[in-house]
LUMSEMI-354784 format. One line per 8 residues: number of its first residue (from 1); their letters; for each residue x, y, z of C-alpha. Coordinates in steps of 0.2 Angstrom, whole numbers. Each point is the difference from the previous one (the first is absolute). Layout:
NUM	a	X:Y:Z  ... .
***
This chain:
1	mcelfals	567:504:550  -13:6:12  -19:0:-5  -13:13:1  -19:0:3  -13:14:1  -19:2:0  -10:15:-4 .
9	snkvvgvr	-19:-2:2  -16:11:1  -5:-9:16  8:-7:16  4:-18:-5  10:-14:6  15:-7:-10  0:-18:7 .
17	ftwrgflr	-1:-10:-16  12:9:-12  12:5:15  1:-18:4  8:-4:-16  11:15:2  6:-5:17  5:-17:-7 .
25	rgrkhgdg	13:9:-11  9:2:17  7:-18:-3  12:7:-12  2:17:8  3:-4:18  8:15:8  -16:8:6 .
33	wgvafyrd	-18:4:-4  -11:15:4  -17:8:-4  -6:18:2  -18:5:-1  -11:15:5  -14:3:13  -7:17:4 .
41	gaaivike	14:8:-10  14:-8:11  12:-13:-7  1:-17:9  17:-8:-4  3:-18:5  16:-9:-5  13:-13:6 .
49	plpapnsn	17:-5:-6  -6:-18:-3  -5:-10:-15  -19:3:-2  -5:-18:-1  9:-3:17  -8:14:9  -15:-3:12 .
57	makilrdt	-4:19:-1  -2:-1:-19  -11:-16:2  -11:9:13  -2:15:-11  -4:-10:-15  -12:-12:8  -10:13:10 .
65	nyvrsnvv	-1:12:-15  7:13:11  8:10:-14  -15:10:-5  1:17:-9  -2:9:-16  19:2:-2  12:-14:4 .
73	ishvrkgt	19:-1:-4  10:-16:4  17:-7:-3  11:-16:2  18:3:1  16:-8:-7  13:12:7  14:7:-10 .
81	kggktyan	6:12:13  -3:0:19  -3:-14:12  -16:-9:4  -7:13:12  -16:8:3  7:17:-5  5:-7:-17 .
89	thpfrrel	-16:-8:-3  -13:8:-12  -11:10:-1  7:16:7  -10:14:7  3:19:2  -11:15:4  -2:15:-11 .
97	ygkewvfa	-12:15:2  -12:-10:11  0:-16:-11  9:-17:3  8:-6:-16  5:-18:-2  13:-7:-13  6:-17:-6 .
105	hngdvsri	13:-3:-13  9:-14:-10  16:1:-8  17:7:5  5:19:-1  14:0:14  11:10:-11  -11:16:3 .
113	eeleefkl	6:1:18  17:4:-5  -5:15:-12  -1:18:5  -16:3:-11  -9:-12:11  5:7:17  -14:0:13 .
121	khyspigq	-6:16:8  -16:-3:11  -2:-19:1  12:-14:5  0:-19:-1  -2:-10:16  6:-16:-7  14:-4:-13 .
129	tdseyafc	-9:-3:-16  2:10:-16  -19:-1:-1  -3:10:15  13:12:-5  -9:3:-17  -16:2:9  7:14:11 .
137	yimdklre	7:8:-16  -17:-1:-8  -8:8:16  13:14:0  -5:4:-18  -19:-1:3  2:11:16  7:13:-12 .
145	lgkerlsd	-16:1:-10  -9:7:15  -16:-5:8  -12:8:-13  8:-8:-15  3:-16:9  -19:-2:1  -1:-1:-20 .
153	pyvvrdal	3:-18:-5  4:6:-18  14:11:7  6:-14:11  0:-12:-15  11:11:-10  12:4:14  2:-19:4 .
161	eriaeriq	3:-4:-19  15:13:0  7:-7:17  -2:-18:-5  8:3:-17  16:7:9  0:-15:13  -2:-14:-13 .
169	rygrfnfl	16:5:-9  9:-8:14  -9:-17:1  -17:-9:0  -13:11:8  -18:-6:0  -10:7:15  -17:3:8 .
177	lsngnhif	-4:16:9  -17:5:9  -6:15:10  -16:-10:5  -10:7:-15  10:-3:-15  12:-14:-5  15:5:-11 .
185	aymsrede	8:-14:-8  16:0:-11  10:-14:-10  17:3:-7  4:-17:-8  -11:-9:-12  -12:-13:6  3:3:19 .
193	lhylfryp	-17:7:4  -18:-4:-5  -17:7:4  -18:-7:-1  -17:8:-1  -14:-9:10  -16:9:-6  -18:-6:1 .
201	phtqivel	-8:-11:-5  10:-13:10  -3:-16:-9  17:-8:-1  7:-15:9  17:5:5  14:-12:4  17:4:9 .
209	kdkelkde	15:-3:-10  8:-12:13  0:-18:-3  5:-4:18  -17:7:6  -9:-17:-3  -4:-2:19  -7:18:2 .
217	dfkvdlge	-13:10:-9  8:5:-16  -16:4:-11  -14:13:4  -15:6:-9  1:19:0  -18:2:0  -2:-8:17 .
225	ikspdeka	13:11:8  -2:17:-9  -14:13:2  -9:3:-17  7:18:0  18:-4:6  15:6:-10  18:-4:3 .
233	ilvatqpl	17:1:-7  13:-13:5  19:3:-3  13:-14:1  18:-3:-5  -6:-16:-10  -19:-5:-3  -7:-8:15 .
241	tkgekwrk	-16:-8:-8  -6:-10:-15  -16:4:-9  3:19:1  8:12:-12  16:7:8  8:15:-9  18:4:-1 .
249	fplgrvlv	6:17:7  7:13:-12  18:4:2  5:16:8  -18:6:4  -8:2:17  -18:-7:0  -12:7:13 .
257	frdgepls	-15:-9:8  -13:6:11  -16:-9:6  2:-14:-12  3:11:-15  15:7:-10  4:18:1  -17:8:-4 .
265	vevlseke	-5:11:-14  -1:15:12  19:-1:2  5:-4:-18  9:14:-9  -9:12:-11  6:-9:-16  -4:-17:7 .
273	revlafik	-18:5:4  -1:8:-17  6:-16:-9  -12:-11:11  -15:12:-4  4:-1:-18  0:-19:-1  -16:-1:10 .
281	sqphrvsi	-9:12:-12  4:-10:-15  -14:-12:-6  13:-13:-6  18:-4:4  13:13:-3  18:-1:-5  15:8:7 .
289	rqivdslr	2:9:-16  -18:7:1  3:7:18  16:8:-6  -8:9:-14  -16:5:9  8:6:17  16:7:-8 .
297	lsmdevir	11:-10:12  17:-8:-5  0:-18:-4  12:-4:14  -11:9:13  -16:-9:-6  9:-17:0  5:3:18 .
305	ivgllile	-17:6:6  -9:-15:-9  12:-12:9  -4:8:17  -19:-1:-3  1:-18:-5  10:-4:16  -12:9:11 .
313	gwikqdsr	-15:-9:-7  -9:14:-10  2:-6:-18  5:-16:-9  7:-4:-17  -11:-7:-13  2:-19:-2  0:1:-19 .
321	drvpqnhp	16:10:0  15:-8:-8  12:13:6  7:3:18  -8:14:11  14:12:-4  -3:0:-18  -8:15:-9 .
329	datfytkm	-14:-11:-7  -4:-9:17  -18:3:5  -9:3:16  -16:2:9  -6:3:18  -5:-15:10  -18:-3:-1 .
337	erkeeigs	-2:-4:19  9:17:4  -8:11:-13  -14:7:12  13:3:13  12:9:-11  -14:11:-7  -6:4:18 .
345	rlrkliaq	17:5:6  4:11:-16  -16:9:3  4:4:18  17:7:-6  -8:11:-13  -13:7:13  15:3:12 .
353	fqrt	10:9:-13  -15:11:-4  -3:5:18  18:5:1 .
***
């Protein structure tokens, strides 16, 4: 199976340390490697149909820390369809309404190429992979949204979830997609995609999860290489480091990251903002049952929204609970380190609505 890697940061940063560990995964996935990152709004894509550990180009990029951006997507390939060629190597790139989109996938959805419902209209693959075919189908569907709606990440997220749900019926479909501003990430099979928040203060000693790196730098003090105000989110098929809390992706949901943060309060739905504001307004932890009773929402809707707010780092479950997070008596509170930020953003929204 191929492996995926992505970075979203609030600053232009290098990925040398963590990406080093990711490239080593090319020992088992030796049909090619590639990386895409953005400069001045344009996508730079560098890739080769070679095992990453055997690539002089990958070594130069890593050692010179050349890959520097606030958006990075990378891939190591173990091919299921299509030969070892440049055209079949991820990431893939296409233009839509003046933006360059890049895409990388792991899994196998080759059956969709035979089905009429996935017939391509505007985009065509250059290589022979099912991954590029699926990317072209996604781009066809995003094009149908129109330029104005495509600028709304909330609209794009919902559209991608509908598209991905159809495609994943025909195989494994985990993917990363970016337009240079946002990273959209989706997992279709349990435990095949993980993400990590790197937020200040950066006090951890981090170690790569690779026992064969004894002759190289495999530990780093984040405080020595990170700016005090630097935020980043990393995505990987499997956790790349020790000493950090990697989280599992939810099944069947598209997570969206920008500038080192999850999809922000500004683009949450009205009900999601309402639940977040209610939890923040309470002096003590609040249960799902209380949210349902106070906001007159359904139990299923509140459970879904609470799960989303946990995944996107706004709230957390109280450690004293003895029930799972989807239980009516599970209790939650907003994260202390993000309380001021949540308040500021919600106040801006209220002011915006009053003006309109």
